[in-house]
C-alpha positions as CSV (number, residue, x, y, z in Angstrom):
1,M,2.2,7.5,-11.7
2,E,3.5,10.7,-13.2
3,F,0.2,12.5,-12.4
4,Q,1.9,15.9,-12.5
5,D,4.1,16.9,-15.4
6,E,6.6,18.6,-13.2
7,M,7.1,15.6,-11.0
8,T,10.6,14.0,-11.4
9,T,10.2,10.4,-12.5
10,V,11.7,7.5,-10.5
11,A,13.8,6.7,-13.6
12,E,15.4,10.1,-13.2
13,Q,15.7,9.9,-9.5
14,L,17.5,6.6,-9.2
15,P,20.9,7.6,-10.7
16,R,20.9,10.7,-8.5
17,E,20.0,8.8,-5.3
18,H,22.6,6.1,-6.0
19,N,25.3,8.7,-6.5
20,D,24.2,10.5,-3.3
21,Q,24.3,7.2,-1.4
22,V,27.8,6.4,-2.7
23,R,29.1,9.9,-1.8
24,A,27.6,9.6,1.7
25,G,29.6,6.5,2.3
26,G,30.5,5.7,5.9
27,H,28.8,3.4,8.3
28,L,25.2,3.2,9.5
29,S,24.5,5.1,12.7
30,A,23.1,1.8,14.1
31,D,26.0,-0.5,14.9
32,Y,26.1,-4.3,14.2
33,W,24.8,-5.2,17.7
34,S,21.8,-2.8,17.4
35,V,20.7,-4.2,14.0
36,S,21.3,-7.7,15.2
37,Q,19.2,-7.1,18.3
38,G,16.4,-5.6,16.3
39,L,16.3,-8.5,13.9
40,R,16.3,-11.0,16.8
41,L,13.2,-9.3,18.2
42,L,11.4,-8.6,14.9
43,G,13.1,-10.6,12.2
44,D,10.1,-12.5,11.1
45,R,7.3,-11.6,8.7
46,W,4.3,-11.8,11.1
47,S,5.6,-9.8,14.1
48,L,5.9,-6.6,12.0
49,L,2.6,-7.2,10.3
50,I,0.9,-7.5,13.7
51,V,2.5,-4.3,14.8
52,R,1.3,-2.7,11.6
53,E,-2.3,-3.6,12.4
54,L,-2.0,-2.4,16.0
55,L,-0.7,1.0,14.8
56,A,-4.3,1.7,13.9
57,G,-5.4,1.2,17.5
58,E,-6.3,-1.4,20.1
59,M,-7.6,-4.7,18.7
60,G,-8.9,-8.0,19.9
61,F,-7.4,-11.4,19.1
62,N,-10.3,-12.2,16.7
63,D,-9.9,-8.8,15.0
64,L,-6.2,-9.5,14.4
65,S,-7.0,-12.9,13.1
66,R,-9.5,-11.5,10.6
67,A,-7.0,-8.8,9.6
68,L,-4.3,-11.4,8.9
69,P,-6.2,-14.3,7.3
70,D,-3.0,-16.1,6.2
71,L,-1.7,-16.3,9.8
72,S,-2.9,-19.3,11.7
73,R,-4.5,-18.6,15.1
74,T,-1.9,-20.7,16.8
75,L,1.0,-18.8,15.3
76,L,-0.8,-15.5,16.0
77,S,-1.0,-16.4,19.6
78,Q,2.7,-17.3,19.7
79,R,3.7,-14.1,18.0
80,L,1.6,-12.0,20.4
81,K,3.1,-13.7,23.4
82,H,6.5,-12.9,22.0
83,L,5.6,-9.2,21.4
84,V,4.2,-8.9,24.9
85,K,7.4,-10.4,26.4
86,A,9.5,-8.0,24.3
87,K,7.4,-5.1,25.7
88,L,6.2,-4.0,22.4
89,V,2.6,-5.0,22.9
90,L,0.4,-4.8,26.0
91,R,-2.3,-7.4,26.6
92,D,-5.5,-6.3,28.5
93,D,-6.4,-8.9,31.0
94,E,-10.1,-7.9,30.6
95,T,-11.7,-9.7,27.7
96,G,-13.8,-7.9,25.1
97,P,-17.6,-8.4,24.5
98,R,-17.0,-11.7,22.7
99,G,-14.4,-13.0,25.1
100,S,-11.4,-11.9,23.0
101,R,-8.3,-10.4,24.7
102,R,-7.5,-6.9,23.7
103,Y,-4.0,-5.8,22.6
104,R,-2.4,-2.4,22.1
105,L,1.1,-1.1,21.4
106,T,3.5,0.2,24.0
107,T,5.5,3.4,23.5
108,A,8.3,1.2,22.1
109,G,5.8,-0.5,19.7
110,L,4.4,2.8,18.5
111,A,8.0,4.0,17.8
112,L,8.1,1.3,15.0
113,R,5.8,3.4,12.8
114,Q,8.6,5.2,10.9
115,T,10.5,1.9,10.5
116,L,7.5,0.2,8.9
117,E,6.7,3.2,6.7
118,S,10.3,3.3,5.5
119,L,10.3,-0.5,4.8
120,G,7.0,-0.2,2.9
121,V,8.3,2.7,0.8
122,W,11.5,0.8,0.0
123,A,9.6,-2.4,-1.0
124,S,7.2,-0.4,-3.1
125,R,10.0,1.4,-5.0
126,W,12.4,-1.6,-5.5
127,H,10.0,-4.6,-5.7
128,A,6.6,-4.5,-7.4
129,P,4.3,-5.7,-4.5
130,F,2.1,-7.8,-6.8
131,E,4.8,-10.0,-8.0
132,N,4.4,-12.6,-5.2
133,D,0.8,-11.8,-4.2
134,L,-1.2,-10.3,-7.0
135,Q,-4.4,-9.6,-5.1
136,A,-2.7,-8.1,-2.0
137,G,-0.3,-6.1,-4.1
138,L,-3.0,-4.6,-6.3
139,G,-5.1,-3.8,-3.3
140,T,-2.2,-1.8,-1.8
141,L,-1.6,-0.1,-5.1
142,L,-5.3,1.0,-5.4
143,Q,-5.2,2.2,-1.8
144,H,-2.3,4.4,-2.5
145,M,-4.1,5.8,-5.6
146,S,-7.4,6.4,-3.8
147,R,-5.6,8.3,-1.0
148,S,-4.0,10.6,-3.5
149,L,-7.1,11.2,-5.5
150,V,-7.8,15.0,-5.7
151,T,-11.5,14.9,-5.5
152,E,-11.8,18.6,-6.5
153,S,-10.3,17.7,-9.9
154,L,-13.0,15.1,-10.7
155,P,-15.7,15.8,-13.2
156,R,-18.4,15.0,-10.7
157,T,-18.7,14.5,-6.9
158,S,-19.6,10.8,-7.2
159,I,-17.5,8.7,-9.6
160,V,-16.5,5.0,-9.8
161,I,-13.2,4.2,-11.6
162,A,-13.0,0.4,-12.4
163,F,-9.9,-1.5,-13.4
164,E,-9.7,-4.7,-15.3
165,F,-6.2,-6.2,-15.0
166,E,-4.7,-8.6,-17.5
167,N,-3.4,-11.5,-15.5
168,P,-1.3,-14.0,-17.6
169,A,-1.3,-16.5,-14.7
170,G,-5.0,-16.7,-14.6
171,G,-8.3,-15.0,-15.2
172,P,-8.7,-11.2,-15.2
173,C,-8.6,-9.5,-11.8
174,E,-10.8,-6.5,-11.2
175,G,-10.7,-3.6,-8.8
176,W,-12.2,-0.1,-8.3
177,I,-11.8,3.3,-6.7
178,C,-15.0,5.2,-5.7
179,A,-15.1,8.8,-4.8
180,E,-18.2,10.3,-3.2
181,N,-18.8,13.5,-1.4
182,G,-15.0,14.1,-0.9
183,K,-14.3,10.6,0.4
184,T,-12.6,7.8,-1.4
185,I,-12.5,4.0,-1.0
186,S,-11.0,1.2,-3.1
187,S,-11.3,-2.6,-3.4
188,I,-10.1,-5.6,-5.3
189,S,-13.4,-6.9,-6.6
190,R,-16.1,-6.2,-9.3
191,A,-17.6,-2.7,-8.9
192,E,-21.0,-2.8,-7.3
193,R,-22.4,-0.3,-9.8
194,V,-21.7,0.5,-13.4
195,P,-18.4,2.3,-13.6
196,D,-18.1,5.8,-14.9
197,L,-14.7,5.1,-16.3
198,K,-13.2,1.7,-16.9
199,I,-9.5,1.1,-17.4
200,H,-7.8,-2.0,-19.0
201,V,-4.2,-2.3,-17.9
202,T,-1.6,-4.9,-16.7
203,P,-0.5,-4.7,-13.1
204,R,3.0,-4.0,-14.2
205,V,2.1,-1.1,-16.4
206,L,-0.1,0.5,-13.7
207,Y,2.7,0.1,-11.1
208,D,5.2,1.8,-13.5
209,L,2.7,4.6,-14.1
210,W,2.1,5.2,-10.4
211,W,5.8,5.4,-9.7
212,G,6.5,7.7,-12.6
213,I,8.6,5.1,-14.5
214,R,6.3,5.7,-17.5
215,R,4.0,8.4,-18.6
216,C,0.3,7.7,-18.9
217,E,-0.1,9.4,-22.3
218,D,2.9,7.4,-23.7
219,A,1.3,4.1,-22.4
220,R,-2.0,5.1,-23.9
221,Q,-0.5,5.8,-27.4
222,L,1.3,2.4,-27.3
223,G,-2.0,0.6,-26.4
224,H,-0.7,-0.4,-23.0
225,I,-3.6,1.2,-21.1
226,G,-7.1,1.6,-22.5
227,F,-10.1,3.5,-21.3
228,V,-13.9,2.9,-21.7
229,G,-15.8,6.1,-21.0
230,P,-15.9,9.8,-22.0
231,N,-12.8,10.7,-24.0
232,D,-12.2,13.9,-22.0
233,W,-12.3,11.9,-18.7
234,A,-9.7,9.5,-20.1
235,A,-7.5,12.4,-21.2
236,A,-7.7,14.0,-17.7
237,F,-7.3,10.8,-15.7
238,S,-3.6,11.3,-15.0
239,R,-4.4,14.8,-13.5
240,W,-6.9,13.5,-11.0
241,F,-4.1,12.4,-8.7
242,G,-1.7,14.2,-6.5
243,P,2.0,13.3,-5.8
244,R,2.7,9.7,-5.1
245,G,1.9,8.6,-1.6
246,V,0.5,12.0,-0.6
247,S,-3.1,12.3,0.6
248,P,-4.9,15.4,-0.7
């Protein structure tokens, strides 16, 4: 979202980046064999998502299963064995308190952090994450927004911002961001308390605002985003956030 007026929008950046990339030309520093080998080891969806979870620290099998609910336990076991064999993950032979094996990344596994971050940034910029999975995509979007919330700019130390997303494919989807005592959390669900500011918007519009493709004030004037709450809070909403993807 173009939360700061001086921030260059994505729409302005893209032609420049494309021209820079064309001028750079040449070949990748990684040769064909290296890329092919990397894809052979990690060229499936779940391996990289398992690595992503383990970047947060050691986890048990049951913890991983809960963190990746769409991944069957059988396939999780298979992918973990593959990652252990590839020397990207270590399995602790000692079981946890509930009999669950513990897993952690090796140095080679930890070195994938930058690769995953780059992949995530690329996907966020070029493919709206909610297009294939509305709930997961909006959850990620609200996480990004909550992490960049500048709590010092808020009108009070405790505030709940609720979102009601128009969903043409089904019923409305709700989410919220809560800031309290300098800490922020977000969730895709109905807010547990009466929100201080409620926002009506489509997922596509909020995504475009976050990435600076559109201006919040322009969208408000066109009726593409609406606010329920104090007028001065609605007017200041776009200034409550820092640069995209940067935690305050």
